[in-house]
N, C-alpha and C positions, 0 to 999 in steps of 0.2 A: 929359421924355424923360429917362432914365437915363444916365450917361457910358457903359454898357454898349451900351445901344443905339445912342447917338452913334456910339461906336466901330464897332461891326457895320454902321451905315449907309453910315460912311465906307468899309469895306472892300466891300459889296456896290456901290458907286457905284465905286469903283474898279476893282472886277472886271467889273461890267458895261459900264464903257466901253471894255473891252478885248476882250468877248467871249469872256471866258475863264469862264463860268456852263458852257459845257459840259463844262468838264473837269474840275469840283468835284462829283463824284458822291462817294457816302461812301468808298469805297474808295478814290480818291486824296487826299483829304482825310485821311483817317487815315495813307495812307501818308506824304503830306510832314510831317505832325507828327514821324512817327517820323525822317525824315529831319531835318529841323531839331534834331529833340532829340539826335541822332546831331552834329551840327554844334556844337550847344552841347558837349556831353560831350569832343569832340575839343580845345577850347580847353583844357581840364584834361589831357589824355592826358599820361603819363609824367611829370607833374609831384609832387611832394613835396606835402603839406598845406598846408606854407608858402606854395610858389610859386604853390599851386592860388589861394590870396586876393589874389594880385597880378595877377590875367589882368587884362588890360586891360578895365575896365568896360563901355566902350561896343561891344565886340565881343561879350559878355553881353548888353547890351540890345538889341543887332541880332538875335541867336539867340530870345532871348526873345519880342520882338515877332514874328518869323516864327513860332512856336511858338503864341502868343495868338492870331494871324490866322489861321490854319488853325484853330485849335480854336474859333475866335469862327463862322468860317462853317460849319463842319460842325456845331455847336451851330443854329446858325439854319436852316440844312438841314433840321433835325429837330424844329423847333419848341419846342427846349427853352431854358429861360428859364435864363440862366446863374445867375444870382444862385440861383434856389432851388436848381437843381444842385447848386451848390457848397456851401450852409448844408444841405442834406440830407446829404450827403456827412464833412462835419464832425460832425451828428450822430451820422452810423452808425460814423464812428472813434471819436468819445466812448464808445460803446458797445462798441465792438472792443477801445480800447485805456483801459480806465478809470484815472484818474489813481493812486490807489491799487497800482496791479499793472503803470502805463507807467511812472510819472514815475522820469527820469535814467537808463535803462536802455533800450537797443535790443534786449535778449535776449526771445524769444519765451516766454511763460509758458502 
């Protein structure tokens, strides 16, 4: 069993013990991801770049865990292999942003 599957299994166990699957349709899972991402952004709101690097790491971990939990549950709901979809996205980004054009710059080309 992979680490990703182990985490997903624990999430499903937690969810099922509480009878929450009924609430975990695609729309609500996607909305939950967005809300948790907003909570992560809130940690950095109105801070300078320097101050944003000093945000409490335990709070960052907590919000990232929420985002990942709902992301893993949404992927599981649709039968997506997280490793495969991530590696595919990295490959496609490599084609979209080749090193010779994208290295060291955030400008569109």
